[in-house]
N, C-alpha and C positions, 0 to 999 in steps of 0.2 A: 539364352538358346540352349538347345536338345545339345547331352553329347555327337550323336548322331550325325547331326547338320553340320557342327560346329570343323567333324572332321570329314565329311562329305568329299567327295572326290569333282573335282567340276574338265570339261572336258569344255574343251573351244573348238569353235568349225573351221576350218579349215578356207570353211569359202565367201564367208562374210564377217567368217574374227567374233561372233556369240555365242553364250554361253550356250551348247547343247545343253538338251532337258533328261534326265530319265520317264524312261517309257515300256507300258509294256508293248511284243515287239508284236500282242495281237494289234495292236495301232495298223500296223504300215504289212502282215500278214494276212487282213482279209479274213478278223475274230481269231485265230489261230494264234493262237502264245507259244513259241519257243522259250519265255524266257523276255529278260529284263533288254533292253536300247537303249544305246546314246542317241538321240531324233531334231534336228534340223530343220525343223518343219519349212521355216521360208527356200529353203536351200532345199529338200528334200535329198536331206544326207541324213544316213546310218547307218551306224554299227551294232557289233552286239556285242556282250557282254558274257566276263567270265563267271560260270558258271556260283564257281566255290570264292569268289570272292565277298569280302561284304564290301564295298566299297565301287564295290558293281567297273572293276579295270573295264576297257575297254581291248576288245581283241586283238583288235590295228586301228588306223588313224577312221575317220566319221567318209564314206564315200556315199558321194552325187549315183547320179542316173546313169551318167560317160563311164563314170569309174566302179561301181559295180557291171556294167558291163565287160569295162576293161580289164579286171579283176579274175571275170569265169572265164574270159580266152587261153590267158597263164597259166590260169591253174586246168585249163582243159589244152596247157601244152607239156603244164608244167607235172601233176601228179601222176601218168600214166608214169615219169619216170620212176616210179617206186613202189605205184601200186599192180602193175601190172609183174610186180619183180623181178627185173632187170639190176634193179640196186633196192639196195637200201633205204626209207625213208633218210636216216642217217646221209646213209654218202650222196641221197639226190641232196640236199637242203648243203650238202658240202659243198656240192658240183654244181650248184648256185649260186655260194658263197664266192667260190670261185670263178664264176662266165659273167655274176654284173657285178667284180671286185667292192662287192660287201662283207662288211663283218656280222660273223653271227645272227650280230641282235638286232640287222639291219632284214637281212635274208627272208624277209617272210611276205609272201604279198600280201597278208593285209595287213601291212604297216605302206604299200608303195602307189604312191601317186600316175600318174597317168601314164606321164614319160617311160618313168621305170616298167608298167606291164606290159607296153609300146614293144621297151627292150628287151625284154622277158620272149616274147614270140617271134618277138623275129630271127635273138637267138637260136631261139629251138626249134624254128621252121624253119631251119634253114634244109 
């Protein structure tokens, strides 16, 4: 077994508990590649990878169609906090930590599940 294979990261699908496969994102984006993804084909769940990661560290958790939709909604209400200049990005993430009662390492929409996305949307749409 090669050195690279021995140290390759394993990502488990949170839906079916099977190992996800490393694939080119062109597979889900109609032939256009945006880099590598972790993919669980049976669950239609995937997540992008950090571009400079030698072992393809995932950007968050694998997301199926429902979670991808909720992540879009969560970003739609959260991102304007810092993109409009009302607060800095770090300040917005501190706000997120406080409102969601999370640590800094937990408070990333890429790591959220559906319940957490719904909670964020509800908090910011009051």
